[in-house]
N, C-alpha and C positions, 0 to 999 in steps of 0.2 A: 529484491535485486535480481530476480529472474530475468534473464536476457538483457542484462545491462550493456551488452555489446551493441545494442541498438542505439543507446545514447552515445556511445563512443563513435559509432558510425555517423550519427547526426552531428557530433561536434566537429568531425573532419569534413563534412560535406560543405561544398560551396554553393549549393543550390538551396535557396530558402524554402522552396516548396518541398523538396526532398527532406530537408531538416525537420519541417513540421510534420510530414508524413511519418518519419521515423519516431519522433517523440510520441505521436499519437498511437503508433503501433505498439510502442513499449507499454503505454497505458492499457491497450487492448489485451496484451499478454497476461495481465493480472486477472482478467476474467477467467481465463483457462485455469490459472493456479487456484482460484477460489471456487471452482466448479465441483463442490461437494457439500451436501446438505446437512452436515453434522454440526450440532450446536457446540460451540467452544466453551471451555470453562471461563467464568468471569475473571477478569484480570484484577489483581490486588494493587492497592495504592503503593507506588514505588517499584512495582515490578518492571523489569527491564528485559531487553533482548539485544544482543550484540552480534556482529558478524564482520568478517573481513572478506573481500573479494578482489577480483583482478585489478591491476593497475593502481595498486596502493589504495584500493577502495575500502572504506569502513562505514559501518552502519550502526546506529544506536537508536533504540526506541524506549520510551518510558511512559508508564501510566501515571499521569500527573493529577488525575482526579477520578473518583469513582461515583460521585453523586453530584452532578451528572458524570457519566463515564467519558473521560477525555484522554486520548493517547496522542503522543507527539513523537515524531521520528525525524532523524537527520541522517543523510548519507552523503559521502563525497568521494571523488576519485580524481585522477589527473585530468578527467574530461568533463565532469559535471558535478553539480550539487543537487540535492533533492531534499525537500522539506514538506512534511505533511502533518496536519492536525485534524483529528477526526473524532466525532462523538456519535457513535451509532446507537440506534434503538430499533426494536422490532415492533411492528404493528400487525397483529393477526386479523385477517379478514376472512372468516369462514374456513375454507380448506387451503388457504394460502397465507403467506405473510410477506409484508414489505419491509425491506431493510431501509430505514429512514436514517440517513447519515448526514449530519452536519460535517462539512468536508472542505478543507482548504489545502490544495496541493500545488506546489511550485517547483519547477525544474529549471535549472540554469546551466546552459552550455558555456564552457569556459572560453573556447576559441573565438566564437562570434560574439561573446558577451551578450547573450540573449536569454531572457527569462520567459518561461511558458507557465500558464496556469490552466487548471482543469476544472470544467463544470461537468460533474459525473452524470451518467445515465442511472436508470433504476435497476435495483437488484430485487428479485422476487424468489421466494421459496414456495413452490407450488406442489399441489397434491400431497399435503401433509399427512393425510390419513392413510393413503395407500401408495407408498413408494414415493417419497419426496424427491424433488430435483430442483436445481437452481437454474434460473434464467435471468438474463440481462436484457433490458429493453429500453426503448426511448432514445434520446439523443445525447451523445457524448460530444462535448465541445472542448477543443484545446486551442488556446489563444496565445500568440506570441505578443507579450506585453510591450516589447520594444518597437515592433513594427506594425502591430494590428492585424497581421495575417492570422487566419484561423482555419481549423479543420472541423468539419461538422460530420459526425458519423451517426447514421441511423441504425440502431440495433433492432432487428425484427423479432417480435415475440414468437416463441416456438409454438408448435401445435400440441395437441393433447398428449400427455405422458412423455413430454420431452422430445417428440419427433420433430425433425427438421430444425434442430436447435443451432444457434450461433450465427445466423445470416447477418451480414452487415454490408452497408453501402455508405461510402464516405466521400466528401468533397473537400479539396484543399483550395482555399481562397486566398489570393494574394491582394493585399490592399494597395491601391494606387493613389498616391498623394497628388491630385491634380485639381483640387478645389472642391470636388464633390465626394471625395473619399469613397469611390466605388471599388468593387472587388472584381478581380479576374479569376475565372475558373481555371486553375493551374494544374489540377491533377485529381485523380480518383483513387480511392482505396476500395478494394474488392476482396471478398472472402468470407471466412467464418472465424469467430474468435476461438473456436475449438478445433480448427483445422489449419488454416493458413491466412495470411494477409499479403496481398499483392498491390503494387502501385503502378498507375498508368499516368505518365506525365503528358500534359496537354499544352499546346501553344495558344496564341491569342485567338485563333479561329476554332478552338476546341478540337483541333486535329492532334492525333497521338504523336508524341515525339519518341522515337525509338521503340524498343520492345517493352511490353508490360513485364515487370520483374517482381520477384518474390522478396518481401522484406522479412517475413517470419514464417517458418514452417513449425507447426505445432508438434512438440515432441510427444512420444508415447509415454503414458504413465506406467510405473511398475505394475506388472500384472497381479502380483500377490499382496499388494499393500491394502490392508483392510480399510484404510481411511482415504483412499483415492487421492493420495498426495502425488505431486510431481516428483521426479527424481531429485530435483533441486530441493524440494521440501524435505525429502528423506535425508539428503546429505546435510542440510542445515540442522536438522534435529540431532545429528551425531557430532556436529562441529563443536570444538572447544577452544580453538585458537592457541596462539603461542603463549598467552599470559593466563590461560584458563578462563573460567567464567565467574562473574560477580555472584555473590550469594543471592542477589535479587533476580538473577536470570531465570526466565520461565522454564528453561530446560531442567532446572533443579527441582521443579515442583513434584512432590511425591504422587499427587493425583494424576498428573500427566504421565509419569513413569508407569503407574499401575494401569492406566488406560492403554498405553503402548503394549503392555503385556496381556491385554484383553482381560484383566482382572477387574471387572466392572464394580463388584461389591467393594473391593479395597479402594478403588478410585473414588467412590462416593464417600467412604469413611474418611479418606484423606482430605477430600474437598471440604467436608464439614469441619474437620479439625483446623484447617487453614482459615476458614471463616471465623472460627472462635478466636484464633490467634490475632487475626486482623481486628476484630472487635475489641480485644484486650488492648491492642496497641492504640486504638482510637481513644479508649477510655483513659489510658495513661497520658496521651498527649493533651487530652482535655483537662486532666488534673494539673498538668504542668503549664496549662494555658499556652501551649506550643502548637503553632500551625504547621502543617506539613509543607516542606519546601522541596520541590523537585531538585534532583542532583545535576542532571545534564541539560536542563532547560530552565528558562526563567520567564515569568509573565511579562509581556510587552504591553506597555500602556499606550504607546503611540502608533500601534499597528494600523495600517490603512488597507481596507479590502479593495481588490480590483472589481471591475464591473461584474455584477451578479454573484460575487462571492458573498458568503455570510459575514455580517458585520460583527464587531466585538461583543455586542450584547447576545448575539445568537451563538457565536463560537469565539471564545477568548483567543487572543494572539499569544503565542509563545515564540521565543527565540532561542536557538541553540547557544550554549554558553562557551563554545569553542574548546571543548575538551571531550576526549574519548577515554574509555577505561584504560588506565595505565598499569594498575596493580589489581590482581584478582587471585583466586585460589586455584593453584595448578592441579591439585589432586581432586579432580572433578569426578563425582560418581552420580550418574543420572538418578534423579529423585532424592538426592541427599543435600542437606545444607541450605535449603531455600529460606532466606530471611530478608525479605524486601524491606521490613520495618526496622532492621537493626544491623546495618552494615556501615563501615566507615566511608567518609567522603573520599572520592577518588583524587589522586594527585593531579595537579594541572598538567595539561598536555605539554610535552617538551617541544 
């Protein structure tokens, strides 16, 4: 939910080209947040992550499958809703690795009642042997499902050792319903995903309307953070909310807590123990002939993909079950009480 104010801005905008540019820019900000080449711990079945943010915003994510790995998240505020299902895997090719992610992301703005979906660009981890770094390249496409308008952003690959990273050039296209469904070039996105994004509005003759203006300035990362997190990422790691955290919340993981203290040996030991606990839970469920059931999401049998989205065979559909955590443990101690396989079902949302 980094820079969710962009979606609030989009919800209030009366210009369809600007709305599309703002939603696209919000997607681009995620590249900056993920600009760190550290391998995360594998998520456990039932692991969750919760958050509250501005304008009554709430976010919940849950690991609904581990083989294959599938994570689902839902967020909503007074201005928008956000749903994502993703199933990532890594493909190593020599000295680099490609993040191959089955991905379905949809964003709905409340005021114009418009839904957008995202066709992602490629993420690569380069120079794995001598100083790894992350790069995003290829084409990012964001489509307004209600109107057919779309933004197409070209992400330029960086040079050797991460030099000249982050360059992007995007076009905002407005669909005209006049029989041949052609598009008007209505604006341009310019900048770098690790510096800033600006928008230039164009008229029917491709002449600039008004001044080019900034949609997003890239914030500086904390200088002393060993994991190259954004300030938002640092703050979220410390967040525990008014009701505390569920026992399934990833911030309770002892291996994550040990890693935060830079105790790598203890982190490895804790990770091994958690894997053993998860295997034991799997065996217990098998003996009981009990299938795992997600808490905050449910499998959707009648989901329909939008154009170029993965279908149900490639990536299952899940729907949010209209509830957020209502009761949790208030006495939160980081690294303590992590039990994704044994916690009570949450109370229905009030």
